[in-house]
Biopython code that builds the backbone (N, CA, C, O; Angstrom):
import numpy as np
from Bio.PDB.StructureBuilder import StructureBuilder

atoms = [
    (1, "MET", "N", (184.173, -61.066, 38.081)),
    (1, "MET", "CA", (183.980, -61.292, 39.407)),
    (1, "MET", "C", (184.819, -62.378, 40.052)),
    (1, "MET", "O", (185.040, -63.407, 39.413)),
    (2, "GLU", "N", (185.289, -62.221, 41.245)),
    (2, "GLU", "CA", (186.165, -63.125, 41.812)),
    (2, "GLU", "C", (186.012, -63.103, 43.357)),
    (2, "GLU", "O", (185.956, -62.035, 43.966)),
    (3, "THR", "N", (185.949, -64.247, 43.942)),
    (3, "THR", "CA", (185.777, -64.374, 45.424)),
    (3, "THR", "C", (187.122, -64.741, 46.051)),
    (3, "THR", "O", (187.707, -65.757, 45.678)),
    (4, "ARG", "N", (187.617, -63.955, 46.975)),
    (4, "ARG", "CA", (188.791, -64.221, 47.841)),
    (4, "ARG", "C", (188.471, -64.224, 49.242)),
    (4, "ARG", "O", (187.740, -63.322, 49.650)),
    (5, "VAL", "N", (188.933, -65.159, 50.111)),
    (5, "VAL", "CA", (188.723, -65.283, 51.332)),
    (5, "VAL", "C", (190.044, -65.081, 52.126)),
    (5, "VAL", "O", (191.015, -65.790, 51.863)),
    (6, "SER", "N", (190.098, -64.196, 53.025)),
    (6, "SER", "CA", (191.245, -63.989, 53.830)),
    (6, "SER", "C", (191.347, -64.927, 54.998)),
    (6, "SER", "O", (190.349, -65.160, 55.681)),
    (7, "ARG", "N", (192.610, -65.521, 55.277)),
    (7, "ARG", "CA", (192.805, -66.299, 56.334)),
    (7, "ARG", "C", (193.694, -65.653, 57.398)),
    (7, "ARG", "O", (193.962, -66.193, 58.472)),
    (8, "LEU", "N", (194.122, -64.462, 57.012)),
    (8, "LEU", "CA", (195.028, -63.579, 57.803)),
    (8, "LEU", "C", (194.272, -62.260, 58.259)),
    (8, "LEU", "O", (193.060, -62.189, 58.055)),
    (9, "GLU", "N", (194.906, -61.280, 58.830)),
    (9, "GLU", "CA", (194.350, -59.960, 59.115)),
    (9, "GLU", "C", (193.787, -59.421, 57.951)),
    (9, "GLU", "O", (194.433, -59.533, 56.909)),
    (10, "ILE", "N", (192.612, -58.812, 57.939)),
    (10, "ILE", "CA", (191.961, -58.272, 56.765)),
    (10, "ILE", "C", (192.561, -57.057, 56.245)),
    (10, "ILE", "O", (192.450, -56.862, 55.034)),
    (11, "GLU", "N", (193.187, -56.195, 56.967)),
    (11, "GLU", "CA", (193.742, -54.947, 56.453)),
    (11, "GLU", "C", (194.844, -55.175, 55.525)),
    (11, "GLU", "O", (194.883, -54.495, 54.500)),
    (12, "PRO", "N", (195.871, -56.169, 55.791)),
    (12, "PRO", "CA", (196.948, -56.240, 54.948)),
    (12, "PRO", "C", (196.442, -57.057, 53.636)),
    (12, "PRO", "O", (196.916, -56.813, 52.526)),
    (13, "PHE", "N", (195.490, -57.997, 53.837)),
    (13, "PHE", "CA", (194.862, -58.675, 52.812)),
    (13, "PHE", "C", (194.304, -57.680, 51.752)),
    (13, "PHE", "O", (194.709, -57.707, 50.590)),
    (14, "LEU", "N", (193.421, -56.858, 52.160)),
    (14, "LEU", "CA", (192.761, -55.867, 51.246)),
    (14, "LEU", "C", (193.805, -54.857, 50.607)),
    (14, "LEU", "O", (193.635, -54.403, 49.475)),
    (15, "GLU", "N", (194.863, -54.544, 51.376)),
    (15, "GLU", "CA", (195.958, -53.629, 50.747)),
    (15, "GLU", "C", (196.634, -54.313, 49.647)),
    (15, "GLU", "O", (197.008, -53.676, 48.662)),
    (16, "ARG", "N", (196.820, -55.627, 49.760)),
    (16, "ARG", "CA", (197.476, -56.413, 48.673)),
    (16, "ARG", "C", (196.555, -56.694, 47.413)),
    (16, "ARG", "O", (196.998, -56.653, 46.265)),
    (17, "ALA", "N", (195.206, -56.988, 47.733)),
    (17, "ALA", "CA", (194.262, -57.327, 46.709)),
    (17, "ALA", "C", (193.762, -56.068, 46.094)),
    (17, "ALA", "O", (193.694, -56.064, 44.865)),
    (18, "ALA", "N", (193.426, -55.075, 46.693)),
    (18, "ALA", "CA", (192.597, -53.956, 46.072)),
    (18, "ALA", "C", (193.245, -53.366, 44.891)),
    (18, "ALA", "O", (192.499, -52.992, 43.986)),
    (19, "PRO", "N", (194.597, -53.215, 44.747)),
    (19, "PRO", "CA", (195.086, -52.610, 43.484)),
    (19, "PRO", "C", (194.863, -53.334, 42.167)),
    (19, "PRO", "O", (195.040, -52.842, 41.052)),
    (20, "HIS", "N", (194.422, -54.654, 42.459)),
    (20, "HIS", "CA", (194.024, -55.376, 41.272)),
    (20, "HIS", "C", (192.606, -55.454, 40.795)),
    (20, "HIS", "O", (192.233, -56.178, 39.872)),
    (21, "PHE", "N", (191.774, -54.577, 41.563)),
    (21, "PHE", "CA", (190.351, -54.534, 41.252)),
    (21, "PHE", "C", (189.805, -53.103, 41.370)),
    (21, "PHE", "O", (190.317, -52.318, 42.168)),
    (22, "ASP", "N", (188.772, -52.754, 40.587)),
    (22, "ASP", "CA", (188.022, -51.479, 40.679)),
    (22, "ASP", "C", (187.124, -51.447, 41.894)),
    (22, "ASP", "O", (186.974, -50.386, 42.499)),
    (23, "LEU", "N", (186.551, -52.497, 42.262)),
    (23, "LEU", "CA", (185.616, -52.469, 43.409)),
    (23, "LEU", "C", (185.829, -53.736, 44.311)),
    (23, "LEU", "O", (185.981, -54.853, 43.816)),
    (24, "VAL", "N", (185.832, -53.513, 45.586)),
    (24, "VAL", "CA", (185.952, -54.659, 46.607)),
    (24, "VAL", "C", (184.674, -54.634, 47.467)),
    (24, "VAL", "O", (184.329, -53.633, 48.095)),
    (25, "PHE", "N", (183.948, -55.872, 47.458)),
    (25, "PHE", "CA", (182.780, -55.876, 48.357)),
    (25, "PHE", "C", (183.252, -56.613, 49.714)),
    (25, "PHE", "O", (184.030, -57.567, 49.716)),
    (26, "MET", "N", (182.707, -56.072, 50.802)),
    (26, "MET", "CA", (182.988, -56.694, 52.179)),
    (26, "MET", "C", (181.635, -56.967, 52.730)),
    (26, "MET", "O", (180.702, -56.189, 52.530)),
    (27, "GLY", "N", (181.514, -58.058, 53.418)),
    (27, "GLY", "CA", (180.254, -58.355, 54.169)),
    (27, "GLY", "C", (180.480, -57.650, 55.527)),
    (27, "GLY", "O", (181.583, -57.375, 55.998)),
    (28, "ALA", "N", (179.248, -57.391, 56.102)),
    (28, "ALA", "CA", (179.277, -56.764, 57.365)),
    (28, "ALA", "C", (178.176, -57.489, 58.227)),
    (28, "ALA", "O", (177.233, -58.107, 57.734)),
    (29, "SER", "N", (178.402, -57.344, 59.523)),
    (29, "SER", "CA", (177.395, -57.893, 60.422)),
    (29, "SER", "C", (177.155, -56.978, 61.548)),
    (29, "SER", "O", (178.079, -56.308, 62.009)),
    (30, "ARG", "N", (175.917, -56.917, 62.028)),
    (30, "ARG", "CA", (175.499, -55.999, 63.094)),
    (30, "ARG", "C", (175.538, -56.881, 64.412)),
    (30, "ARG", "O", (175.171, -56.339, 65.455)),
    (31, "ASP", "N", (175.946, -58.162, 64.436)),
    (31, "ASP", "CA", (175.996, -58.962, 65.701)),
    (31, "ASP", "C", (177.133, -58.611, 66.647)),
    (31, "ASP", "O", (177.360, -59.398, 67.566)),
    (32, "ARG", "N", (177.862, -57.528, 66.521)),
    (32, "ARG", "CA", (179.002, -57.345, 67.393)),
    (32, "ARG", "C", (178.397, -56.625, 68.559)),
    (32, "ARG", "O", (177.421, -55.887, 68.427)),
    (33, "SER", "N", (179.015, -56.859, 69.745)),
    (33, "SER", "CA", (178.639, -56.245, 70.960)),
    (33, "SER", "C", (179.178, -54.750, 71.017)),
    (33, "SER", "O", (179.938, -54.365, 70.129)),
    (34, "ALA", "N", (178.832, -53.984, 71.949)),
    (34, "ALA", "CA", (179.332, -52.649, 72.251)),
    (34, "ALA", "C", (180.844, -52.655, 72.586)),
    (34, "ALA", "O", (181.667, -51.849, 72.153)),
    (35, "ALA", "N", (181.066, -53.634, 73.381)),
    (35, "ALA", "CA", (182.425, -53.827, 73.920)),
    (35, "ALA", "C", (183.354, -54.207, 72.643)),
    (35, "ALA", "O", (184.430, -53.632, 72.478)),
    (36, "SER", "N", (182.939, -55.090, 71.851)),
    (36, "SER", "CA", (183.669, -55.395, 70.694)),
    (36, "SER", "C", (183.972, -54.358, 69.829)),
    (36, "SER", "O", (185.105, -54.234, 69.363)),
    (37, "ARG", "N", (182.902, -53.468, 69.526)),
    (37, "ARG", "CA", (183.106, -52.263, 68.713)),
    (37, "ARG", "C", (184.031, -51.234, 69.200)),
    (37, "ARG", "O", (184.717, -50.541, 68.449)),
    (38, "LEU", "N", (184.027, -51.148, 70.625)),
    (38, "LEU", "CA", (184.815, -50.232, 71.274)),
    (38, "LEU", "C", (186.307, -50.657, 71.264)),
    (38, "LEU", "O", (187.196, -49.810, 71.180)),
    (39, "LEU", "N", (186.559, -51.961, 71.350)),
    (39, "LEU", "CA", (187.994, -52.476, 71.343)),
    (39, "LEU", "C", (188.636, -52.610, 69.896)),
    (39, "LEU", "O", (189.830, -52.480, 69.623)),
    (40, "SER", "N", (187.653, -52.881, 69.078)),
    (40, "SER", "CA", (188.098, -52.970, 67.670)),
    (40, "SER", "C", (187.000, -52.386, 66.714)),
    (40, "SER", "O", (185.963, -53.020, 66.517)),
    (41, "PRO", "N", (187.244, -51.132, 66.101)),
    (41, "PRO", "CA", (186.323, -50.600, 65.250)),
    (41, "PRO", "C", (185.998, -51.462, 64.083)),
    (41, "PRO", "O", (186.754, -52.392, 63.801)),
    (42, "PRO", "N", (184.892, -51.213, 63.360)),
    (42, "PRO", "CA", (184.535, -51.939, 62.147)),
    (42, "PRO", "C", (185.682, -51.782, 61.210)),
    (42, "PRO", "O", (186.424, -50.801, 61.259)),
    (43, "THR", "N", (185.834, -52.834, 60.287)),
    (43, "THR", "CA", (186.872, -52.868, 59.278)),
    (43, "THR", "C", (186.850, -51.673, 58.424)),
    (43, "THR", "O", (187.880, -51.032, 58.219)),
    (44, "PHE", "N", (185.701, -51.345, 57.911)),
    (44, "PHE", "CA", (185.713, -50.192, 56.985)),
    (44, "PHE", "C", (186.257, -48.962, 57.650)),
    (44, "PHE", "O", (186.779, -48.117, 56.924)),
    (45, "GLU", "N", (186.196, -48.755, 58.988)),
    (45, "GLU", "CA", (186.593, -47.544, 59.587)),
    (45, "GLU", "C", (188.223, -47.605, 59.754)),
    (45, "GLU", "O", (188.864, -46.570, 59.934)),
    (46, "ARG", "N", (188.784, -48.762, 59.688)),
    (46, "ARG", "CA", (190.168, -49.052, 59.894)),
    (46, "ARG", "C", (190.939, -48.953, 58.521)),
    (46, "ARG", "O", (192.164, -48.833, 58.527)),
    (47, "LEU", "N", (190.284, -48.998, 57.443)),
    (47, "LEU", "CA", (190.948, -48.989, 56.145)),
    (47, "LEU", "C", (191.250, -47.425, 55.855)),
    (47, "LEU", "O", (190.330, -46.609, 55.795)),
    (48, "ASP", "N", (192.565, -47.080, 55.686)),
    (48, "ASP", "CA", (192.895, -45.752, 55.414)),
    (48, "ASP", "C", (192.821, -45.404, 53.922)),
    (48, "ASP", "O", (192.097, -44.506, 53.494)),
    (49, "ASP", "N", (193.570, -46.126, 53.197)),
    (49, "ASP", "CA", (193.779, -45.852, 51.836)),
    (49, "ASP", "C", (193.962, -47.092, 51.040)),
    (49, "ASP", "O", (194.990, -47.765, 51.115)),
    (50, "LEU", "N", (192.851, -47.417, 50.199)),
    (50, "LEU", "CA", (192.815, -48.541, 49.405)),
    (50, "LEU", "C", (192.882, -48.118, 47.897)),
    (50, "LEU", "O", (192.397, -47.028, 47.595)),
    (51, "ASP", "N", (193.396, -48.829, 47.023)),
    (51, "ASP", "CA", (193.554, -48.517, 45.611)),
    (51, "ASP", "C", (192.174, -49.056, 44.800)),
    (51, "ASP", "O", (192.172, -49.439, 43.630)),
    (52, "ALA", "N", (191.133, -49.004, 45.592)),
    (52, "ALA", "CA", (189.812, -49.466, 44.915)),
    (52, "ALA", "C", (188.695, -48.922, 45.779)),
    (52, "ALA", "O", (188.832, -48.643, 46.971)),
    (53, "ASP", "N", (187.626, -48.800, 45.113)),
    (53, "ASP", "CA", (186.346, -48.501, 45.866)),
    (53, "ASP", "C", (185.898, -49.638, 46.659)),
    (53, "ASP", "O", (186.117, -50.777, 46.248)),
    (54, "VAL", "N", (185.248, -49.416, 47.838)),
    (54, "VAL", "CA", (184.855, -50.501, 48.744)),
    (54, "VAL", "C", (183.312, -50.299, 48.923)),
    (54, "VAL", "O", (182.773, -49.204, 49.082)),
    (55, "ALA", "N", (182.684, -51.504, 48.875)),
    (55, "ALA", "CA", (181.117, -51.502, 49.011)),
    (55, "ALA", "C", (181.047, -52.471, 50.377)),
    (55, "ALA", "O", (181.663, -53.535, 50.426)),
    (56, "VAL", "N", (180.338, -52.043, 51.325)),
    (56, "VAL", "CA", (180.034, -52.826, 52.508)),
    (56, "VAL", "C", (178.504, -53.335, 52.391)),
    (56, "VAL", "O", (177.560, -52.556, 52.256)),
    (57, "VAL", "N", (178.394, -54.558, 52.450)),
    (57, "VAL", "CA", (177.082, -55.333, 52.232)),
    (57, "VAL", "C", (176.624, -55.822, 53.662)),
    (57, "VAL", "O", (177.377, -56.550, 54.309)),
    (58, "ASP", "N", (175.504, -55.465, 54.120)),
    (58, "ASP", "CA", (174.910, -55.996, 55.330)),
    (58, "ASP", "C", (174.449, -57.477, 55.130)),
    (58, "ASP", "O", (173.532, -57.673, 54.332)),
    (59, "ARG", "N", (174.951, -58.426, 55.722)),
    (59, "ARG", "CA", (174.677, -59.849, 55.514)),
    (59, "ARG", "C", (173.488, -60.147, 56.322)),
    (59, "ARG", "O", (172.929, -61.213, 56.065)),
    (60, "ASN", "N", (172.951, -59.346, 57.330)),
    (60, "ASN", "CA", (171.823, -59.666, 58.092)),
    (60, "ASN", "C", (170.603, -59.305, 57.599)),
    (60, "ASN", "O", (169.648, -59.581, 58.325)),
    (61, "VAL", "N", (170.362, -58.735, 56.505)),
    (61, "VAL", "CA", (169.083, -58.315, 55.877)),
    (61, "VAL", "C", (168.271, -59.580, 55.505)),
    (61, "VAL", "O", (168.772, -60.420, 54.758)),
    (62, "ARG", "N", (167.072, -59.725, 55.993)),
    (62, "ARG", "CA", (166.227, -60.771, 55.715)),
    (62, "ARG", "C", (165.110, -60.301, 54.845)),
    (62, "ARG", "O", (164.559, -59.235, 55.120)),
    (63, "TYR", "N", (164.727, -61.015, 53.809)),
    (63, "TYR", "CA", (163.665, -60.664, 52.779)),
    (63, "TYR", "C", (162.418, -61.548, 53.023)),
    (63, "TYR", "O", (161.428, -61.431, 52.300)),
]
sb = StructureBuilder()
sb.init_structure("model")
sb.init_model(0)
sb.init_chain("A")
sb.init_seg("    ")
for serial, (resi, resn, name, xyz) in enumerate(atoms, 1):
    if name == "N":
        sb.init_residue(resn, " ", resi, " ")
    sb.init_atom(name, np.array(xyz, "f"), 0.0, 1.0, " ", f" {name:<3s}", serial, name[0])
structure = sb.get_structure()
């Protein structure tokens, strides 16, 4: 397991990193406004083709 943090746009970062891994985990948040979602769809919807499986994890779950 390895943690990488993007300091640039997420799509190019994932396109470069994904071929080196079997599975990529991404954190998600439900704190976006409707306007924000309209202007910029969620990241997982913008990813066309990655060379790895992607798991989206909801960071807002409270136990």
